[in-house]
N, C-alpha and C positions, 0 to 999 in steps of 0.2 A: 461497561463493556470491557472485555479482555482483548487487549491488542498486543500483537507481536511486532517488534520493531527490528530492523536490521539495516546496515549500510556498509559501504566500502569507505575508503579514505575520502573520496570526493563528496560523499554525502554525510560524513561524520558530524561536521559542525551543525548542519541543519537537523540531523537526527537528534542530537543532544538537546537542541532548543525545543524540538517537538516533544521530546520526552517530558520536559518540564511543563509544557503547555497541556499535554494530555493528562498528566498527573493532576494539574491544577483543576482540570475539568472533572476529575473524579474517576478516570479510567484506570483499570488495572493494566500495568505495562510489564512486558518482559523484553529486555534488550538482548538480542542475539548477537550483538557486536556489529562492528568492530569497536575497539576501545581507544583508538587514537587516529590521528590523521596520517599515520605511516602507511605506505602503499600496500594494499592487499587485493585479492581477487573477489569481485562482487558475487560470483556464484556461491562462494563459501558462506555468505551471510543471507542472501536472498532465498536460496533454496531451502534452508532450514526453517525460515519464517513461513514460506509457502506450505511446506510439509506440515508444520504445526497447525496452520489454519485448515488445511485439507483434512487433517485428522480430527478436527473439532476441538482441539485444545485451546484455541483462541477464536473469538468471534470474527476478527479482521486482522489483517496484516498491513504494515506500512514499511516499504523498502525505499532506500535512497542511495543513489550513486550520483556521479557528476551530472549526467543528463537525464537519468531516469529510464533510459532505454535498456541498458544491460540488465538491470534488476527486474524490469518488466518482462523481458524475454525469458529470463531465468525462472521467474515465478510461474509464468504460463506453461512451463514444462511439467508442472506438477498437476496430476489428474485432479479435477475438481476446483482448480483455481481459475478465476477470471480476473486477471490483473489489468489495470489501466495505468498508463503514463499520463496523469492529469496535469496539464500545464495551465489550466484555467478553472475558475469556479464552475463555469458552464459545463465543461467536459466532466468534471468531478460529479456534478449533479446527474448528468445524463448517464454516466457509467453505472450509477446506482439504480436509477429509474428504469433504464432499458436493459442493462446487462447484469444487474445484481452482482456487480464486481465485489470481490471479497479481499482483494489486495490492491493497495494504492501505491504506485511508484511515483517518486518525485525526483526532480533534478536539482541537486544541491548547489550546483554552479549557476543555475538559471533562475531560481526562485528566491526572492527576498522573503525573510521570515513572515512579515505581515500577510503576504499573498499566500504563502504556504499554509499558514494557520487558517485562512479563509477557505482554502481548498479542502483541508482536512475537516474543518467544522461542517461544511456542506456534505462532504462524503460520508461522515459518520452519522449525520442526522437525516439524510434522504433515504426514504424507504424504496424498495423495489416496487414498481407499479403493479406487478402481478398480471399485467395485460396478457391475454392469450397469444398475441403475435410475438411478444417478447419471450414468453415461456416456450413457445414453439422453437424459437431460434436458439435459446439456451439448451434445449433438449437435443437439437441437432449438433451443437458444439460438443455436448457430453458424449455423443455417439462417436 
């Protein structure tokens, strides 16, 4: 799977670890930055990730900031993006099954690497249910 990654300084350390994890799983990764833990603005990295996913250049996107909130809000500003700030495996799974979410937002200051890896693994492997009620809701969002 082709995955776009991005983070601000608050998510930098987790993004770097997830990059290794995803590569180990065989995914093709593009890192949109940031490249250090020096203070930066999260929209500068989350928005390009979301745009690349919306344009079909990547299958999915993962964005990380301190809480996951700012990057999630930013990603959801891009037409065609359904981003989730997943703080548990259960939320991660439901976001795919019910919402067909294509961008995953994570909180680098609130998630330990083992939990983040579980959330990512479930999010990447859970298919959209395709259920009519969920499709109806997604179509309403798209309008």
